[in-house]
C-alpha positions as semicolon CSV with decimal commas, in nm:
position;residue;x (nm);y (nm);z (nm)
1;M;-0,298;1,984;-6,354
2;L;-0,664;1,968;-6,255
3;R;-0,591;1,660;-6,047
4;T;-0,317;1,842;-5,861
5;L;-0,550;2,132;-5,781
6;I;-0,822;1,898;-5,656
7;F;-0,571;1,702;-5,445
8;N;-0,424;2,022;-5,299
9;G;-0,774;2,149;-5,219
10;R;-0,863;1,829;-5,034
11;M;-0,536;1,832;-4,844
12;A;-0,595;2,193;-4,741
13;R;-0,943;2,102;-4,612
14;I;-0,806;1,802;-4,418
15;H;-0,527;2,015;-4,276
16;R;-0,780;2,277;-4,154
17;D;-1,025;2,020;-4,016
18;R;-0,984;1,993;-3,638
19;S;-1,292;1,784;-3,558
20;A;-1,107;1,469;-3,440
21;T;-0,823;1,640;-3,257
22;A;-0,959;1,554;-2,912
23;A;-0,996;1,187;-3,005
24;V;-0,639;1,167;-3,128
25;E;-0,506;1,343;-2,818
26;F;-0,706;1,110;-2,596
27;A;-0,573;0,805;-2,781
28;I;-0,218;0,926;-2,724
29;L;-0,257;1,028;-2,358
30;S;-0,503;0,768;-2,225
31;P;-0,243;0,491;-2,169
32;I;-0,038;0,729;-1,954
33;L;-0,350;0,838;-1,764
34;I;-0,455;0,478;-1,703
35;L;-0,105;0,389;-1,582
36;V;-0,106;0,680;-1,337
37;L;-0,452;0,588;-1,207
38;L;-0,359;0,221;-1,164
39;G;-0,043;0,328;-0,983
40;M;-0,243;0,550;-0,749
41;V;-0,486;0,268;-0,670
42;A;-0,207;0,013;-0,620
43;Y;0,000;0,234;-0,393
44;G;-0,314;0,344;-0,206
45;I;-0,396;-0,018;-0,125
46;Y;-0,036;-0,086;-0,024
47;F;-0,016;0,223;0,199
48;G;-0,351;0,130;0,353
49;A;-0,222;-0,217;0,443
50;S;0,106;-0,073;0,569
51;H;-0,074;0,180;0,789
52;S;-0,303;-0,093;0,923
53;I;-0,003;-0,305;1,024
54;Q;0,161;-0,006;1,197
55;Q;-0,161;0,082;1,380
56;L;-0,205;-0,280;1,486
57;A;0,151;-0,287;1,625
58;A;0,100;0,042;1,812
59;D;-0,231;-0,068;1,963
60;A;-0,084;-0,406;2,065
61;A;0,211;-0,230;2,230
62;R;-0,028;-0,008;2,426
63;T;-0,215;-0,319;2,537
64;A;0,111;-0,475;2,659
65;I;0,159;-0,201;2,918
66;A;-0,087;-0,380;3,147
67;G;0,137;-0,687;3,178
68;L;0,357;-0,732;3,484
69;S;0,612;-0,963;3,321
70;A;0,752;-1,012;2,972
71;S;0,556;-1,334;2,922
72;E;0,232;-1,170;3,036
73;R;0,292;-0,875;2,801
74;E;0,359;-1,115;2,514
75;T;0,034;-1,300;2,590
76;L;-0,158;-0,972;2,597
77;V;-0,009;-0,872;2,260
78;T;-0,088;-1,201;2,087
79;D;-0,442;-1,205;2,230
80;Y;-0,499;-0,848;2,111
81;I;-0,371;-0,922;1,761
82;D;-0,572;-1,245;1,738
83;R;-0,890;-1,057;1,829
84;N;-0,836;-0,744;1,620
85;A;-0,621;-0,821;1,313
86;G;-0,922;-0,927;1,107
87;K;-1,089;-0,589;1,160
88;Y;-0,829;-0,402;0,955
89;P;-0,880;-0,371;0,580
90;F;-0,631;-0,553;0,357
91;V;-0,493;-0,754;0,651
92;D;-0,521;-1,133;0,657
93;P;-0,453;-1,245;1,017
94;D;-0,312;-1,578;0,895
95;K;-0,025;-1,401;0,716
96;L;0,082;-1,195;1,017
97;V;0,392;-1,288;1,219
98;V;0,412;-1,136;1,568
99;E;0,719;-1,088;1,781
100;A;0,679;-0,924;2,121
101;N;0,955;-0,899;2,378
102;D;1,162;-0,663;2,590
103;S;1,398;-0,440;2,397
104;T;1,756;-0,566;2,378
105;D;1,886;-0,207;2,374
106;D;1,684;-0,070;2,665
107;G;1,535;-0,297;2,930
108;S;1,267;-0,040;3,015
109;Q;1,108;-0,070;2,670
110;F;0,885;-0,334;2,518
111;V;0,886;-0,388;2,140
112;V;0,607;-0,531;1,927
113;S;0,725;-0,625;1,576
114;L;0,489;-0,735;1,302
115;S;0,578;-0,888;0,969
116;Y;0,302;-0,922;0,711
117;D;0,315;-1,117;0,386
118;A;0,127;-0,880;0,154
119;S;0,166;-1,097;-0,156
120;S;-0,209;-1,171;-0,155
121;L;-0,303;-0,804;-0,201
122;P;-0,474;-0,747;-0,537
123;I;-0,208;-0,503;-0,655
124;W;0,085;-0,722;-0,754
125;G;-0,056;-0,837;-1,087
126;L;-0,225;-0,508;-1,170
127;F;0,030;-0,395;-1,425
128;N;0,368;-0,550;-1,496
129;G;0,537;-0,220;-1,581
130;L;0,457;-0,061;-1,244
131;V;0,740;-0,056;-0,989
132;M;0,604;-0,187;-0,660
133;P;0,752;-0,210;-0,308
134;D;0,847;-0,532;-0,131
135;T;0,572;-0,788;-0,067
136;T;0,667;-0,811;0,303
137;I;0,555;-0,527;0,528
138;E;0,751;-0,500;0,853
139;R;0,649;-0,256;1,124
140;A;0,736;-0,219;1,493
141;S;0,618;-0,020;1,790
142;T;0,801;0,045;2,114
143;I;0,650;0,140;2,446
144;R;0,814;0,223;2,777
145;I;0,729;-0,009;3,065
146;G;0,748;0,068;3,432
147;G;0,561;0,398;3,428
148;L;0,864;0,623;3,372
């Protein structure tokens, strides 16, 4: 009987003791918090690379406006991308494929299309359980030629 009273007294004290509650809650929630933070970093890097590719395509298309023929515009685009692709964060110029030509739908438009192999970004092996977008980023920019 005395043992039962002592055991019940200890259990009551343990039940009332809240000193390690924060540590237990942190241990339960920290994996979720870390997963969310890693996801934010990974998607931030991916969106940064994607935005850089789109900006590069838009700037190259604006540069193409100075060309008088399709071949001259294509030369201007490739020269611009060769000179400036390395300045963008997360963009490796060697993994960039450029296509610049007149639009097949509208002859008064010039289209610059970029395809970037983003498999070398440091986000793909960050966490296996994280759903990530495609490793190829494709962006295009269209500009009207002829001044109208």
